[in-house]
N, C-alpha and C positions, 0 to 999 in steps of 0.2 A: 748512646752518643750524646743525648741531651745532657745527661748527668755529667759526663766527661767535659762537655763544652762549658757548662756553668762553673765547674771546678777550675778548669783552665783559665776562664775569664777572671774568676776571683783571684787566682794566683797572679795573673798578669797585673790586675789593678793593685794588688798588694805590693808587688815588686816595683811598680812604677810610683803610685801615689803615696804609699806609706813610707817609701824610701826618701821622699823629698821633704827635707826639713822646712818648717814654716819660717819664712823670713819676716813676717809681720809681727809687730809688738802688740797691736790692737786688732783682734779678729775674733770671730765666733762662727760656730757651725749652725747656730740657731738665728732666727729672725725676730724672736721675742721670747721673753721669760716672764711668767707670772707665778704666783705662789699660793699654795693651798696647804694650810697646816704646816708651814715651813718646808714644804716639798716643792721643788721646781717643776713647773709644767712648761714645757718648751714647745715653741712653734717650729716645726720642721717640715719643709715642703708644703707649706700653707695649712698644715693640720697640727692640732695640739696633742702632745703626748706627755706622759709622766716619764721623766728620765730615770733609768734604773742603773745604768753603767756608762762610764765615759772612758773609752779605750781600756786600759788595764785597771782603772780605778773604779771601785764601787762608789755609789753615790754617797754613802755614809762617810767614807774616807775624805772625799772632796769637801763635803759640807762641814765636817768636824774641823778640817784644816782651816776653812774660811772663817769659821766662828772664832777659832783660836788666834788666827793671824790678823783679822780685820775688825774684830769686835763688833760694834753696833752697825757697821757698814757691810757685814758679811754678805747679805743678799745682793746688795748693789754691786759689790766687787765680783761675786760669782757671775752675775748676769752680764756685766760690762767689761770685765777684765779677766776672762777665762784663760787667756794665754799666760798671763802673769801667774795665775793660780796654779796651773799645771807645771809651769817652770819652777815655781817655788816648791812644788811637791817633788822635785828632783828629776823631772822628765822634760825633754825638749819636744814640744808638739810637732807632729808632721802636718802637712797640708790636709791630708785625709785622716779622719778619725772614726774608729768603730764606735757605734752607739747601740745600746740596748734600750729600746723604748717600749712602753706599754700603753694600751688604751683599753680600759675596762679590765677584762681577764686575759686579753690577748697581748702577747709580747712579740716583738719583731727586732731583728738585727738590721741595722742600716749603716750606711757609710756617709758621713757628713764631710763638708769641706769648710775649713777655716777661711773666711774672707772678711775684709774690712767692710764691704757692703753689708754683710749680715750684721756685723757689730753695730754699724750705724743705724740699722733698722731696730736693733735692740734698744739703743739710746733713744731713738725717736718714740718707740713704744713706751718706754719708762717715763719720758717727759710728758707725753700725751695722757698717760694714765694718771700721773700726779696732777696734771692741770685740770682734769675733769673731776677730780675728787672733791666733792663738796660736803658729803656726809659719810659717817662711818657708823657701824652698828654699836650698840651699847657695849657688847662684849669686847669689840675692838677698842673702843674708847677707854674702857677699864684697863685693858692690856697696855695701852699707850701711857696711861697715867702711872701705872706700876713701873713701866720702863723709865718714865720721867723721874720717879722717886729713886730708882736705882742709879740714875745718872747723878742726881744730887749727892747720894750717899757714897758713890764710888769716885766721883770726879770733882765735885765742887769743893772749893777751898773755904768759902765764906760761911757755909753751914756750921762750921766749927767755931765761929766767932759770934754768930747771931743768936739772940734770945728768941727769935721767931720760931714758933713750933710748926715747922713745915709739915710734919707728919700729920698733925691734927688738921691742918688746912687741906692736905691731900685727901684725908679720910672724909672730910666734909664735902669736898668736891665729888668724890665717888658716891657718897650717899645722895647728894643732890641730883646728879644725873641718873642715878639708879632708879629714881622715881619716874623718869621719862618713859613713855610708851613708844616714842618715836626714835628715829636715828639721831645721832648727835652731830650737830653742825661743826665742821672743822674750825671755822673762824671762832665760834663760841669757845671751843676747847682751847684754842690758841691763846685767847685773851685770859681765860681763867688760869692757865699755867703761867702766863706772863706776870700776873698779879702775884703769884706765889714767889717767883724768882725775884721780883722787885723788892719784896719784903725782906729778903735775905741780906740785901745791901751790896750786892756785887754789881758795880756800875758798868762793867764790861759785858754783862750778861744780857741776853734777850731771848725771846721766844717769838717765832715768826712763821706764818704760813706763806712761804715764798711763792706759792701758786696763786695767791689772792690778787685779783685785779680790781682796783678801786672803781673801775667803770661798772662793775657788777652791782655796786651798792649805790642807791639813788641819793643818799645823803652824805656819803663819805667825804666828798669834796666841798661841802658847804662851809663857808667861813663868815666871820663877822664882816659887815660891809664898811669897816673902818679899821684903822690900825690901833693896836694897844701896846703899851710899853711899861716896864716896871720903873718905879722911882721911889726910893726910901720906903719900901713896904707897901706902896699903893700901886694901883693899876690905872694908868692914864689912858683915856680915850682920845685918839689923835686922828688927824687927817694930814696928808702930805701937802706941802705948800704947792700951789698951782703952778708956779714958775720955777721953783728951786728944788732940784732933786736932792733928797737926803735931809731936807729941812721940813719940820713938822709944826703944826698948830693944834691947839685944843679943838676937839670936835664940838664941845659945848664949853665956852669960856667960863660960864658961871658954875657949871657942874663938871669939873675936869676928871673926876675919878669914877670908876665903876664899883658899885657897891655889891650888886648881886646879878645873877643871870638865872632866869626861870625860877626865882625864889630861893636860889642857893647862894649864900654868902660867898664872895669871890675867894676869900682865903680858905673857906671850907671846901670849895670846888678844887682848889689846888691841892689841898691835903688828901681829898678823897678820890678824885678822878685822875689826877696826874700821877699815876702810880709808878711810871717809868723812872722818875727822879725822886721818889719818896724818901730815899735814904741819902740824898745828896746833901752837901753842906747848905746852910740856911739860904745864903744869897743865890747860890746856883739853883737850888730847888725853886725859889720864887721866880727867878728869871726864866727857867725852863717851863715852869707852870704857866706863866703868862704867854709864852710862845705856843704852848699846846692849846690854850684856850682860844687863841686866834683861829686855830683850825678846829672849830667846834664839832664839825661833822665827824672828823676822824676821832676826836676825843670821846665822843659818845659811842662811836662804833667799837673802839677797843675796850670799852667798858660794858659792851653788850646792852646798851641802853638805846631806846628809840628816840629819835630827834625829829621834830617837825621843821618845816621851812621857816616858821615864824617863832620868835622867842620874845620874852619880856626882859628888859634890862632896866635896872635902877641906877641912874647916875647920881652923883652926890658931890657936894663941896665940903663934906664933913659935918655939916649942920643941917642943910636942907637937901631933900632928895627930889629927883625928877624921874618918873616912871615913863618908859617908852616901849612900844612894840616895834620890833626890828625884823626886817625880812633878811634872812641869810642869803648869801650869793656864792656862786662858784668862782668869782673873780678873786685874784690874789691881792690882799691888802696888808700883808705882813709888814711889821716894823723892821727896818734895816737902818741902823745908825750910820751916820756919815763915817765914823771911825771904822766900823766893821766893813763897810764897802771899800775903804782905803786898804784895809788889811787883805781883803780878797784880791784887789788889783795888784798889790805887791806880790802876793803868792803866784799869780799868773805870770807876772814879769820874771820872777825868779826861775820858774819852771822853763821859761824861754831862754834862760841864761843871762838875763838882764838884772844886774845886782845894784844898779844905781840907787834904788829906793830903799835899800836895806839900811844904810848908815848915812849920818850927816852930823855936822857940827852945830850944836845949839848955842844960843846966847849965853855968855858967861864962860865960854870955852869948855862946854860939856859935850862929851861924845855920846852919840845915840845910835844904838843898833836895834832894829826891829826884826823879830823872827816870827813870821806869820805861820810857820809850820816847823815841825821837828824833822828836818830833812835827813835822808841818808846820803852820804857823800857820793856813793856809787850811782845815785840817781840824778844828781845835779852836778854836771861837770864844772870844775873850777871854783865851786863854792868854798871849798876848804882853803884854797889859795887866796880867795877874796877876803875871808875872815882874817887870815894871817896878815895880809896887807893893811886891813882896817885897824888891827891892833897896833901895827907899826905906825900908822898915821895918827892914832889917838894916844900915842905914848906920852905926850906932854899935856894932855887935857887935864882939867881940874877934877873931873869925875866922869863916870860912865853910867849910862842908863841902858839896860837891856829890856826891851819891851816884848812881853809874851802875851799881851791881851788878845783874846779871840784865837789863840793858838790851840788847835784841836788835838795836837800830839803828833805822833809818828815814831821815829826811831830815837836812839840815844847817842848818835855820833856827835851831835852838837854839844852834848854835856861833856864828853871827854875832851873835845877841842877847846871849849871855853875854860875848862878846868886848868888846862896847861898854862893859861894866862892869868886866871883870877884866883886860883887857890894859892895862898901864901906859902912860901917855902917852909915857914915855921909850923904850918899845919898839915904839911904833906908827909906821908900819905893820909888821906881823909876818907873815913868810912862814911859813905853817902847814903846807902840804901841797904836794907836787909830784907831778904825774901825767902820764902819757903814754897817748894813745889809740891802739889798734891800727888804723891806717889809713895809706894811702899818699897821702891827700889832705890835705896839711898846711895848705892855705890856707883851709879852710872852718871856720866856727864850728859846733861840734857841740853840739846841744842837750843831749845826754846829759852833757856836761861843764859847761855853764853852769848846768844844774839843780843841780849840786854846788858852785856858786860857784867854778868853776875856769875860768881864762881865760889866754890866752897873754899875754906881756909887752907885745905891741903892741895889745892890746885897748883899745877906748874905755872899757871898764869901769875901767881903771886910770888914775890921774893921774900926773903926773911924779914926785911924791914916792914913790908906790908902785912905779913902774918903777925908781926909784933903789934902793929897798930890795931889789928882786929882783936887780938887778945886783950889789949888795954881797953878798947872800946866795949868789948863784950862783958867786962867785969861790972860795968854800971848800966848796961843796956837791958831793959826789961820791956816786954811787949805790953801794949795797952790792956790786953786780956789774955788769960791763959787759954791754951788749946792743946788738943791731943797731938803731940809732936810725932807719935808713932805712925800717924797717917801721912806724914810729910817727909820731904827730903831733909838732909842736913841744911842748916842755914847757908844761904848764898849771899855774898857781899859785893857791892859795887864800890870800888876804890877809885878815888880821884887823886891825881898827882900834879904838882906844879911842874912847869916846864922851864926852859932856859930864859925865856923873856917874860918876866912877871910884871903885870900891871899893878902898880902899888898905890894908886889913888882910890878913893871910895867908889863903891859899885852899888847901884840900885837896880833891883829886878822888879819891873813894873808888871803887875798881873791883875786879872779880874776874874769874875765868876765864870767866865767862858774859857779860862786856861785849863786844859783838860789833858789827862793821860800823861804822855811823855813830857808835856809842857809843865805839868805840876810836879813830875819827878825832877825835872830841871830845877824848879823853884825850891823844892824841899832838899835837894842834894846840896845846895849851897847855903841854905839857911843855917845860921849859927856861926859862920865864919866871921872873924872880927872886922873884916873890911867890906862886908856885904850886908845890905838891908833889903828886906822884901817890902814892897810898897804896893798899895792898892787895896784890893778886896780879896778875901779868902778864895783860893782856887777851887775848881770843881773836883779836884782830887782824882782818884782812880789810877790803878796801875795793874792792868789785867794781863793774863796769859791765856787767852780764850781758846777753847776747843769747840768744834761744831759736831753735833750728832743729830741725825734725822730719825724721828720716831717711826716705828715700823709700819703702822697702819695708816696714820693720818698724813705722814710725810711732813709733819711739823718740824721745823728746824729749831733745835735748842742750842744756844751758845752759852757756855758756862766758863767762868774763870777757874783756873787750876792753880793759881798762885796767890799767896798772901804777901803783900808788899808793905813794909813798915818804914816809916820815917825814923830819923835819929832819936826822936823823943818817944818812940815806941808806939805811936799812933799809926793806924793804917791810913794809907792815902784815901782809900774808899771811905766815904761817909764823913771824913774830917777835912780833907783838903789841907792846904798849907796856909796858915794865918799870916797876915802881914805884920811887919814890925812898925810900919807907919801906915795907918789906915787913911785912904783917900778914895771916896766913892764918886760916882757920877752925880751931877746936879742937874737942875732943870735946863740950864744953858747948854750942857753937853747933850742931853737927850733930845731937845727940840732943835737947837741951832747947829749941832754938830761940832761945837768948839771943844777942843781937847782940854778940858778943865783939869783932868787928873794929871796930865803931863805938865801943864802950866804951873800947877801948885807944887809939883815935885821940883821943877826948875827953881822956883822961888825958895824952897826949902834948902836946896843945894847951895844957891847963891848967898843965902843968909848964914850958911855954915851950921845949920841945925842938925 
């Protein structure tokens, strides 16, 4: 009777539970998943088991599929997205699932239930597990370094343009940590890998321990107890005016510059310690370097160097020096120019739908449009219509200034919109940008490229006239350096076209060393057109198409660019930026008092007809 009852009960459960299709997209029969030698150890009914079989699928089938389908994230997707995995395997999961579990030499059959609650517990376990991770074993560190190398070789675009011997650097790192008798600190490993990435020259890349909390490090938040700012290749020591926000004075009027910190020359410090911008254009590198030195505790931390609370600074006027011991503080003293603050305020207003501060009419009947960010039109309602109305208003102006200073980038919608007004009909269609995607699948349309208005010359997005312009352009186009094109897609092109309402007066695009990413793409896209001049300082460059991968053992996040992006002159945006046709830099008046000297000088140039 007992045997019959158990059999009857199982059949009843099977007919009820297994017949009910799962309605949830996110669910799990487990409450946690951990890994041992790439095998999932699952928590089921508060106990840990090795998973042998999931419904009709052997563990090998499921894991092989995850590795093939999800690449570096296969373990994460198995643990957190099991419903999607089983669905993609061709089976619709039921609410109940048959499990074959083992513990030691004992195996057991069990019936699990897919629930959202279980899946949330898996997420929580994964998060807490990553958060607590501070050290990994030497073998785990070596394994992560080798995975990092594979990421560079399989996904990175800029390793094919760089002279940097990353293989030698990786071998040196493995040799260095191989001498350690202790576990490897995750932060230490993060910073050493970040140094390697920085040397390659990919400005959209980074390596980060996302679980790091600065509160855990006693010196991380230490900063200089005064502000510093760059000016003409020197580092100014400043203090903010006591009554006027955004206005600065010299910390030591007789010794205005910083010569060295803790015995390290300030320029040497920028070259050696500020590795994140090591391959940036000259002005951008120096500007970023000064900003990083302000946060001295963080700078020392990411270099794996110990920092005390007190440092020695040598101030100078270029001839006479003054040595001073300085106590570092946690208080924020960073330099924020009046112009940068204005740009940030404009950006906030635009996001609220207030466009009044975008454009204005300057003296001499000069139109002025400021773009604090490269916005997507679907994110900012009515912005496109506002730009149309602005060009209509400025139709009779003597000239137009487009201000991209301090613009950090974003999307490319604005490039296409402005092109319709400022690309002359005689130069349309205009090949503005050439890019290659790091892939061996040349015949596929990649969304990451089309989102940037980049298409191959055979794309249906181009007409015959546009393809002709590509053919003519390509005859004389050569890249700055040769690279193995077999590792990349066919070239993708961004084409700009004139519209029905052409702005026919001179146009000046005003940029600085803080114009980055899509802002520098905007700048380079229009450079060379007969009616347009680039004014200011060389942009920070960079045009990435980044992908994120998490290293298996340390959970270090690696972000790497998968695209090579070239300007019309064949130079990459990364490392070069776009040089101005008319060079106008900041001066002392702009840095200290916040007067927009760059704009004032440009207005004088326009009004003089230069």
